[in-house]
C-alpha positions in Angstrom: 20.4 101.3 101.5 19.7 98.0 99.9 21.8 97.1 97.0 18.9 95.5 95.2 15.3 96.2 94.5 12.3 93.9 93.9 13.7 93.1 90.5 13.1 89.5 90.5 13.7 87.3 87.2 15.0 83.8 87.8 16.8 81.2 85.5 17.8 78.6 84.4 15.2 76.8 82.5 14.2 74.0 82.8 14.4 73.6 86.6 16.1 70.5 87.9 15.7 68.6 91.1 17.0 70.4 94.1 20.1 68.9 95.5 21.0 68.7 99.3 23.8 71.1 99.7 23.9 70.7 103.5 23.4 73.5 106.0 26.7 75.2 106.1 25.5 78.6 105.5 25.6 79.9 109.2 29.2 78.7 109.9 30.9 81.8 111.7 33.8 83.3 110.1 36.8 82.2 112.1 40.0 84.2 112.8 42.9 83.3 110.6 45.9 81.5 112.4 49.2 83.0 111.6 50.5 79.8 110.2 48.6 76.5 109.2 49.3 73.3 107.6 47.8 72.9 104.3 45.3 70.1 104.3 45.4 67.1 101.9 42.3 68.4 100.2 43.5 71.8 99.3 44.6 71.3 95.7 45.8 74.9 95.6 45.4 76.7 92.3 48.9 77.3 90.8 48.5 80.6 88.6 52.1 81.0 88.3 52.3 78.5 85.4 49.5 79.8 83.2 50.5 82.3 80.8 18.8 105.5 73.9 17.8 103.7 70.7 20.1 104.4 67.8 19.5 103.6 64.3 21.5 101.3 62.0 24.0 104.2 61.3 24.8 104.7 64.9 27.7 103.0 67.0 26.3 99.5 66.5 28.0 97.1 64.4 26.6 96.5 60.9 24.4 93.5 60.4 26.5 90.3 59.8 25.7 86.7 60.3 25.3 85.2 63.7 27.9 82.4 64.2 29.0 80.3 67.3 32.8 80.4 68.0 33.1 78.3 71.2 31.7 75.2 72.5 32.8 71.7 73.6 33.7 70.7 69.9 34.5 74.1 68.6 38.2 75.1 68.0 38.5 78.8 66.9 40.8 79.7 64.2 41.2 83.3 65.2 42.3 85.0 68.4 39.5 84.6 71.1 39.0 87.6 73.6 36.2 85.9 75.7 35.6 82.7 77.4 32.3 80.7 78.4 31.3 79.4 81.5 30.0 75.7 82.2 26.4 75.4 83.5 26.3 72.2 85.4 22.8 72.7 86.5 20.6 75.8 87.0 23.6 78.3 86.9 23.0 80.7 84.1 22.0 83.3 86.7 25.5 83.0 88.0 27.4 82.8 84.9 25.9 86.1 83.3 26.9 87.9 86.7 30.6 86.5 86.5 30.8 87.7 82.8 29.4 91.2 83.8 32.0 91.3 86.6 34.8 90.2 84.1 33.7 93.0 81.8 33.8 95.6 84.6 37.2 94.6 86.0 38.9 94.1 82.5 41.4 96.7 83.1 42.0 96.1 86.9 44.9 94.5 88.6 43.2 91.6 90.0 46.0 90.5 92.7 45.9 94.3 93.7 42.2 94.2 94.0 41.8 90.7 95.7 45.2 89.9 97.1 47.5 87.1 96.4 45.5 84.7 94.1 48.0 81.8 94.1 46.6 80.4 97.3 43.0 80.2 96.4 41.9 76.7 97.2 40.9 74.6 94.5 39.9 71.5 96.6 41.5 69.0 94.2 38.7 69.5 91.5 40.0 69.8 88.0 38.4 71.7 85.1 38.4 68.5 83.1 36.4 66.8 86.0 33.8 69.6 86.0 33.5 69.7 82.1 32.2 66.1 81.7 29.0 67.1 83.6 28.0 69.9 81.4 26.2 67.9 78.6 23.3 66.9 80.6 22.5 70.2 82.6 19.8 71.2 80.2 17.9 67.9 80.6 17.8 68.1 84.2 20.0 65.3 84.7 17.2 62.7 84.0 16.9 60.1 81.4 13.8 59.9 79.0 12.2 57.4 81.4 12.5 60.1 84.2 15.3 58.3 86.2 18.1 60.2 87.5 21.3 59.7 85.2 24.7 58.3 86.3 26.3 61.7 85.5 23.7 63.5 88.0 24.4 61.1 90.7 28.1 61.6 90.2 27.7 65.4 90.1 25.7 65.2 93.4 28.6 63.2 94.9 31.2 65.6 93.9 29.1 68.6 95.2 28.7 66.7 98.7 32.5 66.1 98.7 33.2 69.8 97.8 30.9 71.0 100.6 32.5 68.8 103.1 35.9 70.1 102.1 34.7 73.7 102.4 33.3 73.0 106.0 36.6 71.4 106.9 38.5 74.6 105.6 36.1 76.7 107.5 36.5 74.7 110.7 40.4 74.7 110.3 40.4 78.6 110.0 41.3 78.9 106.4 39.2 81.9 105.8 41.3 83.8 103.4 42.0 80.9 101.0 38.2 80.2 100.6 37.1 83.8 100.6 34.7 85.0 97.9 37.3 87.5 97.0 40.1 85.1 96.3 37.8 82.6 94.5 36.4 85.2 92.3 39.9 86.8 91.5 41.2 83.4 90.8 38.4 82.4 88.4 38.7 85.8 86.6 42.5 85.4 86.2 42.1 81.8 85.1 39.5 83.2 82.4 41.9 85.9 81.4 44.9 83.6 81.1 42.7 80.9 79.3 42.0 83.7 76.7 45.6 84.5 76.3 46.4 80.8 75.7 44.1 80.6 72.8 43.1 77.1 73.9 40.7 75.0 71.7 38.4 74.6 74.8 37.4 78.2 75.5 35.2 77.6 78.7 35.9 77.2 82.2 33.8 76.3 85.3 32.6 78.7 88.0 31.4 75.7 90.3 34.1 76.0 93.1 33.4 79.8 93.4 29.6 79.3 93.4 29.9 76.5 96.1 32.2 78.7 98.3 29.8 81.8 97.9 26.9 79.8 99.0 28.4 77.8 101.8 31.8 79.4 102.8 33.0 80.8 105.8 31.4 84.4 105.3 28.2 83.1 103.7 24.9 84.3 105.1 22.2 81.4 105.3 20.2 83.2 102.4 23.1 82.5 100.1 22.6 78.9 100.2 20.1 79.2 97.5 22.6 80.5 95.1 24.6 77.1 94.8 23.0 76.4 91.5 20.5 73.7 92.4 17.6 76.1 91.7 16.7 78.9 89.5 17.5 82.3 91.1 17.6 86.0 90.3 20.7 87.2 88.7 20.1 90.8 90.2 19.8 89.5 93.6 22.9 87.6 93.1 24.9 90.7 91.8 24.0 92.6 95.0 25.1 89.7 97.4 28.1 89.0 95.6 29.3 92.6 95.4 28.2 93.3 99.1 30.4 90.1 100.0 33.3 91.5 98.0 33.1 94.9 99.6 32.9 93.5 103.2 35.9 91.2 102.6 37.9 94.1 101.2 37.0 96.3 104.3 37.0 99.4 101.9 40.7 99.3 101.4 40.9 97.9 97.7 39.0 100.4 95.6 35.7 98.4 95.2 33.8 101.4 96.5 35.0 103.6 93.6 34.2 100.7 90.9 30.5 100.1 91.9 29.3 102.3 94.6 26.6 104.7 93.7 25.7 107.5 96.3 22.6 109.7 96.0 20.7 112.1 98.0 16.8 112.5 98.0 15.1 115.9 98.4 11.5 116.4 99.4 9.6 119.2 98.0 6.0 120.2 98.5 3.9 121.6 95.6 1.1 122.4 97.9 -0.7 125.9 97.4 1.7 128.7 98.8 4.2 126.0 100.3 7.8 126.0 99.7 9.0 123.2 102.0 12.2 121.6 100.9 14.1 119.1 102.8 17.2 117.1 102.3 17.3 113.5 103.4 20.2 111.5 104.5 22.6 110.3 101.6 22.1 106.9 100.3 24.7 104.4 99.1 24.1 101.1 97.0 26.1 99.1 94.5 23.6 99.5 91.7 20.7 101.7 90.5 17.2 100.6 89.8 14.7 101.6 87.0 11.2 100.3 86.1 8.9 99.5 83.3 6.5 102.5 83.5 3.3 101.5 85.3 0.3 101.0 83.2 2.0 100.6 80.1 0.1 98.6 77.6 1.2 94.9 76.8 3.6 95.0 73.9 4.2 98.7 73.9 7.9 99.6 74.2 9.6 102.1 76.6 12.7 104.1 76.4 15.8 103.7 78.6 16.5 107.4 79.1 13.0 108.1 80.0 12.9 105.2 82.5 16.3 106.6 83.8 14.9 110.1 84.3 11.6 108.6 85.9 13.6 106.7 88.5 14.8 110.0 89.9 11.5 111.4 90.9 8.8 109.8 93.0 5.5 111.2 93.8 4.7 110.3 97.6 1.5 108.7 98.2 -0.3 109.3 101.5 2.5 111.7 102.8 1.6 114.8 104.7 3.8 118.0 104.3 5.3 119.2 107.6 4.6 122.8 106.9 1.2 123.1 105.0 -0.2 119.7 106.2 -1.5 119.0 102.8 -1.4 115.4 101.7 -0.3 114.0 98.5 1.4 117.0 97.4 5.0 116.2 98.0 7.5 114.4 95.7 11.0 113.2 96.3 13.6 114.0 93.7 16.9 112.3 93.9 20.4 113.7 92.8 23.6 111.6 92.2 26.3 112.8 94.6 28.9 110.2 93.4 29.0 107.8 90.5 31.2 104.7 90.0 33.2 103.4 87.2 30.8 100.9 86.4 27.0 101.5 86.9 25.1 98.7 87.2 21.3 99.2 86.5 18.6 96.6 87.3 15.3 96.9 85.5 12.3 96.0 87.4 9.9 93.8 85.3 7.7 92.6 88.2 4.0 92.5 87.4 0.9 91.1 89.2 1.1 87.6 90.6 4.6 86.8 89.5 3.9 87.9 85.9 6.6 89.3 84.1 6.4 92.7 82.2 7.7 92.0 78.8 7.5 95.4 77.3 10.5 96.0 75.1 12.9 98.6 76.2 14.8 100.9 73.7 18.5 100.9 75.0 20.8 103.8 74.5 24.0 102.4 72.9 25.5 105.9 72.2 26.7 108.5 74.8 24.7 108.4 78.1 25.0 111.5 80.3 24.1 110.8 84.0 24.9 113.1 86.7 27.5 115.1 85.1 29.3 111.9 83.9 29.4 110.4 80.5 28.9 106.5 80.3 28.3 104.0 77.5 26.6 100.6 77.4 29.1 97.8 77.9 26.9 94.9 78.8 23.2 93.7 78.7 21.9 90.7 80.6 18.8 89.4 78.8 16.2 87.2 80.5 14.0 84.9 78.3 10.8 83.6 80.2 7.2 84.7 80.6 7.3 84.8 84.4 9.7 86.1 87.1 10.2 82.7 88.7 11.7 80.9 85.7 13.7 81.3 82.4 16.9 81.6 81.2 19.7 84.3 81.0 22.3 85.3 78.5 24.6 88.3 78.3 25.5 90.6 75.4 29.0 92.2 75.7 30.6 95.0 73.8 33.8 94.4 72.1 35.0 97.6 70.7 32.3 98.7 68.3 31.0 95.1 67.9 28.8 93.1 70.2 28.8 89.3 71.1 26.3 87.3 73.0 27.4 84.7 75.7 25.1 81.7 76.6 26.9 79.8 79.2 29.8 78.3 77.3 28.7 79.2 73.8 29.8 82.6 72.4 27.9 84.2 69.4 29.8 86.8 67.5 29.1 89.1 64.5 25.5 89.8 65.7 23.0 91.7 63.7 21.6 94.8 64.9 18.2 93.4 65.5 19.8 90.6 68.1 20.3 93.4 70.6 16.5 94.4 70.6 14.2 93.2 73.3 11.5 90.8 71.9 9.0 88.3 73.0 10.9 85.3 71.5 14.5 86.4 72.4 13.8 87.9 75.6 14.0 91.2 77.5 16.9 93.3 79.0 17.1 92.7 82.7 20.4 94.2 84.0 22.7 96.7 82.3 26.4 97.7 82.7 27.6 101.2 81.8 31.1 102.1 82.0 32.4 105.6 82.6 34.1 107.0 79.5 
């Protein structure tokens, strides 16, 4: 079964001129040689030196003043438990998924999950070098007169060099060092160690991981669009990224238990005097999909629990029962057969002609019972924009009983209750992370 549905909400906004990343997505994965000399470009990462809607009385934090704690000039005075991510161009869709995965894998042993992270290639690109490009990404890298800025050109040159180095690594057979697993594991470990240091600059860059994912040895041609040059759908990225991680792990490192959803549909007929029942083949995916109810009036809200329940039942149109031969009398009811530690749920907001269904969804921040398991909401990815092909993503993350919002490298804490509600001005929930409790 597919890991994603027709959920399509793209970001970042405003769009920038598309770069020319090169056609490296169709490079075949090569067998790793038993011993290889590290090339001059490698710049290996050395990690060894780096230390249902509820009311206001519910599990939500009490209303407090919203304040930013991180950014290019901020120096937090208290312990920081989260780190932002630089957005060099149109990367908000990538950043929210990295933050979601970091939250999902918070308690995991990253080297055990992804292997030895000390040999993940950094390609000689430093965090300081990437950070200097951050300030212009909101303006599309152009001046007021419409000319491409010097920093935009420099970023393009850096990307071209990085892509050339990735191709050289692929051709040399350095498959493991530039694998998605190693690059993700190294980034998550860098984020964790950065947090532990309490550095004044509480943000890092996912740029290398993003380019390796889009153009590395295992990259499918369709993944080249995820390089950050254009606005893309975060939910589609999540599906492709977890698929890549699962394929690279070969099912031996526990990723299946962390994200995999197993379900079995059953057909039943409600025709007169018919008792036909038929179990279909078990389906496997890395997420679950719910939809805004069809025909819901604009501006009217819907309930998460009701949408989740509705996703388990589907009336089959133009389907003829095998027994009674009656049409449109059969329905498909799905039951979960296995649920993961981290249940990722995508919300389908696709309307007609690319329009986005902006109906608010009342989320359940208390205990959520699903398939005999108990979950609670741990992260909410929000999309701001009136169409499905443009906009901006941010993510809300639970921190004990409080919530914070991460908008690329900026982190807002002490959120009032109203900040987590869907609205026309602030955006709508798009992806949910539920953790088993």
